C-alpha positions in Angstrom: 8.1 -25.7 -28.8 5.4 -25.6 -26.6 5.7 -22.9 -24.1 6.2 -23.3 -20.6 3.4 -22.6 -17.7 4.5 -20.1 -15.4 3.4 -20.7 -11.4 4.1 -18.2 -8.9 3.7 -18.7 -5.2 3.3 -16.6 -2.8 5.4 -17.1 1.0 4.4 -13.6 2.9 5.7 -15.5 6.2 9.1 -15.0 7.8 9.3 -18.6 9.7 9.7 -22.1 7.4 6.9 -23.8 8.9 5.0 -27.0 8.0 2.8 -25.6 5.0 5.8 -23.8 3.8 8.2 -27.1 3.6 5.5 -28.6 1.0 5.2 -26.0 -1.4 8.9 -26.0 -1.1 8.9 -29.7 -2.2 6.3 -28.4 -5.3 8.8 -25.6 -6.6 11.3 -27.9 -6.5 9.4 -31.0 -8.1 7.4 -29.0 -10.7 8.8 -30.4 -13.4 11.0 -28.2 -15.0 10.2 -29.3 -19.1 6.7 -28.7 -18.2 6.4 -25.5 -15.7 8.2 -22.0 -15.2 8.8 -21.8 -11.4 8.6 -18.4 -9.1 8.1 -17.4 -5.9 7.3 -14.1 -4.1 9.1 -14.3 -0.7 8.8 -12.1 1.8 11.9 -9.9 3.1 11.0 -9.4 6.7 11.5 -6.1 8.4 14.7 -5.7 6.8 16.8 -6.3 9.9 18.1 -9.9 9.1 16.9 -12.1 6.0 14.2 -14.2 6.7 13.9 -18.3 7.0 11.8 -18.7 4.5 13.7 -16.5 2.1 16.9 -18.1 3.1 15.6 -21.7 2.6 13.9 -20.6 -0.6 16.8 -19.4 -2.3 18.5 -22.6 -2.3 15.6 -24.5 -4.3 17.4 -24.9 -7.8 15.9 -23.1 -11.1 13.6 -21.8 -8.6 13.0 -17.5 -9.6 13.2 -15.9 -6.1 11.3 -12.7 -6.4 11.8 -10.8 -2.5 8.8 -8.8 -2.5 7.7 -6.5 0.7 4.2 -7.7 2.2 2.2 -5.3 4.1 1.8 -6.4 8.3 0.4 -9.6 9.2 -3.6 -9.7 9.6 -3.6 -11.8 12.6 -6.4 -11.2 15.1 -7.5 -8.1 12.4 -10.9 -7.7 10.7 -11.5 -7.0 6.7 -12.2 -3.8 7.4 -8.9 -3.7 9.3 -6.8 -5.2 6.7 -8.4 -2.8 4.0 -6.7 -0.1 6.3 -3.6 -1.1 6.9 -3.1 -1.5 2.7 -3.9 2.3 2.2 -1.5 3.2 5.5 0.7 1.0 4.0 3.2 3.5 2.3 5.7 0.9 0.4 2.6 -1.6 -0.4 1.5 0.1 -3.6 4.4 0.0 -5.6 5.7 -2.8 -4.4 2.3 -4.8 -5.3 2.1 -2.8 -8.5 5.6 -4.1 -9.5 4.5 -7.4 -8.6 2.3 -7.5 -10.9 4.3 -6.2 -13.9 6.6 -9.2 -12.8 3.7 -11.1 -13.0 2.3 -10.3 -16.5 5.7 -10.1 -17.9 6.9 -13.8 -16.9 3.5 -15.0 -17.9 2.7 -16.0 -15.0 -0.8 -18.2 -15.2 -0.9 -20.1 -12.1 -0.6 -18.3 -8.6 -0.6 -20.7 -5.5 -0.6 -19.5 -1.8 -1.5 -20.8 1.4 -4.8 -20.4 3.3 -3.1 -18.1 5.3 -5.0 -15.0 5.5 -1.6 -12.5 4.1 -0.5 -15.0 1.6 -4.5 -15.8 0.5 -5.4 -12.5 0.0 -2.8 -11.3 -1.7 -2.8 -14.4 -4.4 -6.7 -13.6 -4.7 -6.2 -9.5 -5.4 -3.1 -10.6 -7.9 -4.7 -13.4 -9.9 -7.7 -11.2 -10.3 -5.7 -8.0 -11.1 -3.3 -10.3 -13.6 -5.9 -12.3 -15.2 -3.7 -15.2 -13.9 -5.9 -18.5 -12.1 -5.9 -18.3 -8.1 -5.2 -21.3 -6.4 -5.4 -21.4 -2.7 -3.7 -24.4 -0.7 -6.3 -25.5 2.7 -3.8 -27.2 4.9 -5.5 -27.4 7.8 -9.5 -28.5 9.1 -11.6 -25.7 7.4 -14.4 -23.7 9.3 -15.8 -20.7 10.0 -12.9 -20.2 13.0 -10.6 -18.6 10.3 -9.9 -15.2 9.3 -12.3 -12.9 7.3 -9.6 -12.7 5.0 -8.5 -16.3 4.7 -12.0 -17.4 3.8 -12.6 -14.8 1.5 -9.2 -16.1 -0.2 -10.9 -19.6 -0.4 -13.6 -18.3 -1.5 -12.7 -15.9 -4.2 -9.7 -18.1 -5.5 -10.3 -19.9 -8.9 -9.8 -23.4 -7.0 -8.4 -24.6 -4.2 -5.8 -27.8 -3.4 -6.0 -29.4 -0.3 -3.5 -31.9 1.5 -6.4 -34.7 2.6 -9.6 -36.2 1.4 -10.9 -35.3 4.7 -9.7 -31.4 4.9 -11.4 -31.2 1.0 -15.0 -32.6 2.7 -14.3 -29.7 5.2 -13.8 -27.3 2.5 -17.2 -28.6 0.8 -18.6 -28.5 3.6 -18.2 -24.9 4.1 -19.2 -24.2 0.8 -16.6 -24.9 -1.5 -18.4 -26.5 -4.5 -16.6 -30.0 -4.6 -15.7 -29.5 -8.5 -13.1 -26.9 -7.0 -11.5 -28.6 -4.0 -8.5 -30.9 -5.4 -7.3 -33.0 -3.2 -3.3 -33.4 -3.6 -1.6 -35.4 -0.3 1.5 -34.3 1.1 4.8 -35.9 0.9 8.3 -36.1 2.4 11.7 -36.2 1.0 12.6 -39.5 1.6 16.5 -39.3 1.0 16.5 -37.4 4.2 15.0 -40.2 6.4 17.6 -42.9 6.5 16.0 -46.1 8.4 19.2 -47.6 9.0 20.3 -44.2 11.4 21.8 -44.8 14.8 19.3 -44.0 17.7 21.9 -45.8 20.4 23.7 -41.7 21.1 20.2 -40.2 21.1 19.4 -42.8 24.1 22.1 -42.4 26.1 21.9 -38.2 25.9 18.8 -39.6 27.1 19.9 -42.1 30.3 17.3 -44.3 28.2 19.0 -47.7 28.7 19.7 -49.7 25.4 17.4 -52.7 26.5 14.2 -50.3 27.3 11.4 -50.4 24.8 10.5 -47.1 23.7 7.7 -44.9 22.3 8.5 -41.6 20.4 5.7 -38.8 20.2 6.9 -35.7 18.4 4.4 -32.9 18.0 3.2 -29.3 19.1 2.2 -29.8 22.7 -1.9 -28.9 22.5 -4.9 -31.2 24.1 -6.2 -32.2 20.6 -2.8 -34.0 20.5 -3.3 -36.6 22.6 -0.8 -36.8 24.9 -2.8 -36.9 27.9 -4.5 -39.6 26.3 -0.6 -41.1 25.7 0.5 -41.1 28.9 -2.7 -42.9 30.7 -2.5 -45.6 27.8 1.5 -45.2 28.1 0.9 -45.9 32.2 -1.8 -49.0 31.3 1.5 -50.2 28.7 4.0 -50.0 31.6 2.3 -52.8 34.1 3.0 -55.3 31.6 6.4 -54.0 30.5 8.2 -52.2 33.4 11.5 -51.5 31.2 8.6 -49.5 28.7 9.8 -45.6 28.3 8.0 -42.8 26.9 9.4 -39.8 24.7 7.8 -36.7 24.4 8.7 -34.1 21.6 7.7 -31.1 21.5 7.2 -27.3 22.1 4.0 -26.1 24.0 1.1 -24.3 21.4 1.0 -20.9 23.5 -1.6 -19.8 20.9 -3.4 -22.8 20.8 -3.9 -23.9 24.5 -3.3 -20.8 26.3 -0.5 -22.3 28.8 2.1 -24.3 29.5 0.2 -27.7 28.4 4.2 -29.4 29.6 3.4 -28.8 33.2 -0.1 -30.0 33.3 1.4 -33.8 31.3 4.6 -33.9 33.3 1.8 -33.0 36.8 -0.7 -35.9 35.2 2.6 -38.4 34.8 2.9 -37.8 38.1 0.2 -39.0 39.3 -0.6 -42.0 37.4 2.8 -43.5 39.1 5.4 -42.8 35.4 7.1 -39.7 35.8 10.3 -41.3 36.0 10.4 -43.1 32.8 8.4 -40.0 30.2 11.4 -37.8 29.1 9.9 -34.5 28.0 12.7 -33.0 25.3 11.2 -29.9 24.2 11.5 -28.8 20.8 14.3 -30.8 18.5 15.4 -30.5 15.1 16.9 -34.1 15.4 14.2 -35.8 14.6 15.5 -38.5 12.7 17.4 -39.5 15.4 14.1 -39.7 17.9 12.9 -41.5 15.1 15.5 -44.4 15.2 15.8 -44.1 18.8 12.7 -45.7 19.7 10.6 -48.7 18.7 7.0 -47.4 18.0 5.6 -44.0 17.6 2.6 -42.8 18.6 0.8 -39.6 18.6 -3.3 -40.1 19.1 -3.9 -36.5 17.6 -7.6 -35.8 17.2 -9.1 -34.9 13.7 -5.1 -34.4 12.5 -5.3 -33.2 8.9 -2.8 -35.3 7.1 0.4 -35.8 9.9 3.5 -35.7 8.0 4.8 -36.8 11.3 3.3 -40.3 10.5 5.3 -40.2 7.2 8.8 -39.8 8.7 8.4 -42.3 11.5 7.1 -44.2 8.1 10.3 -43.4 6.3 12.2 -44.6 9.3 10.3 -47.7 9.1 8.4 -47.1 12.2 5.3 -48.7 12.6 2.4 -46.0 14.2 -0.1 -46.2 16.5 -2.5 -43.4 16.0 -6.6 -42.6 16.1 -9.2 -43.8 13.5 -10.3 -40.1 11.8 -9.1 -36.7 10.3 -7.2 -37.4 7.4 -4.7 -40.1 9.6 -6.5 -43.2 8.1 -5.5 -42.0 4.7 -1.6 -41.7 5.9 -2.1 -44.5 8.1 -3.1 -48.3 6.9 -4.6 -50.1 10.6 -2.7 -53.6 10.3 -0.3 -52.5 7.2 2.0 -49.5 8.8 0.2 -49.1 12.2 -2.7 -49.5 14.1 -5.5 -47.0 14.7 -8.6 -46.6 18.0 -11.4 -44.6 18.2 -10.3 -41.1 19.6 -10.3 -40.5 23.4 -10.5 -44.7 23.8 -7.8 -44.7 26.1 -8.4 -48.8 26.8 -8.3 -49.5 23.1 -5.3 -47.0 22.4 -3.6 -49.3 25.6 -4.4 -52.4 23.8 -2.4 -51.1 19.9 0.4 -50.4 22.3 0.4 -53.6 24.5 -0.3 -55.6 20.5 2.9 -54.0 18.5 5.4 -54.1 22.4 4.6 -58.0 22.3 5.2 -58.6 18.8 8.5 -57.9 17.6 8.0 -59.3 14.4 5.1 -57.0 13.6 6.8 -54.1 14.3 9.5 -54.7 11.9 6.5 -56.1 9.0 4.7 -52.9 9.5 7.8 -50.8 9.7 8.7 -52.5 6.3 5.5 -51.7 4.4 4.9 -48.2 5.7 8.4 -47.4 4.2 7.5 -49.0 1.1 4.3 -46.8 1.3 6.3 -43.6 1.6 9.1 -44.4 -1.5 6.0 -45.7 -3.5 3.5 -42.4 -3.0 4.0 -39.8 -0.3 7.1 -38.9 -2.4 7.4 -35.5 -4.2 7.5 -36.5 -7.4 3.5 -37.6 -7.0 2.9 -35.0 -4.9 3.8 -32.6 -7.9 2.3 -34.6 -10.5 -0.7 -34.2 -8.7 -0.8 -30.2 -7.9 0.6 -30.0 -11.6 -2.8 -32.4 -13.1 -5.0 -29.8 -10.9 -3.0 -26.9 -12.2 -3.9 -27.8 -15.7 -7.2 -28.8 -15.1 -8.1 -25.3 -14.0 -6.2 -23.4 -17.0 -8.5 -26.0 -18.9 -11.7 -24.3 -18.1 -13.5 -22.0 -19.6 
């Protein structure tokens, strides 16, 4: 019998964000006849079990190795990182135990995100144990990222990326194309039922039953396109006075440096549409939000991939978005939605109006989008792509 291939994921973050969710799909769906799957997951500061550890404990057939990672590296130089490693009293013992764990369990691939601590751990562990290190990049890659993150991407045995667009940015930063594997994201389709009833959410937000509704779900900052969406919404309302807009999401303070919500509220007021726009803040009931809308729209600029587009498609909703970044790899223009050039508000308005005018078109695009998600953007395909990358990496001399 062929020995299973050991894979260790590195999860040093206490939260459970979009990148952690994608890695959790991989952990859950890698073929257990071929792979023995492990995760080194943070224990946090000891005050409470981190969300990431709690969520990953629920993945079947996953060996969870609680790990005490060094403090985070955000905003620190590489020299500061090295100093933190030396100053951490528990780091040497736990790190040595983790190296032994890797060797004892015959781990051959160490898979991390591009986050500085994850990437640094993954590559160092690989170099010390002989395992192959893989850094999985979930963002547009650039020189803006920290020295530890860039070191990890540059020194890993291979890099995975979430879209061809992201792959091109990694290659543009100097990593050879042969070292980068594009593994498109997915959604767990069982969690997105197009038969979900959105009427209760409409009522709770005082949206009339006969209103047409646009919905946008994202963190709130300028590159996500909410400013342009408001202007297009105002233009579309001249033809459809019963049109409403749901803006779902919280301010991204680290990116925008302030309350973008207040700027958007002021813009809506100046456009004369404030009473027709509902700012909900962050919500956890996104399937109900999708069910409550007629069209999903997020004209974000240089989106690395856009899992939220898959969520809308899985809910059988047509998508209006922008034709750049990784978005065209997810939303097929004319099939699952309509794409316009970035920052082109008249074109964005026309696309919204095209779908508002034609219910049958909305239905066709929604049905195509869900079929596309079921067929291609599913966890089994993503895990199969990652598995093929692992085996090719291990097969190199």
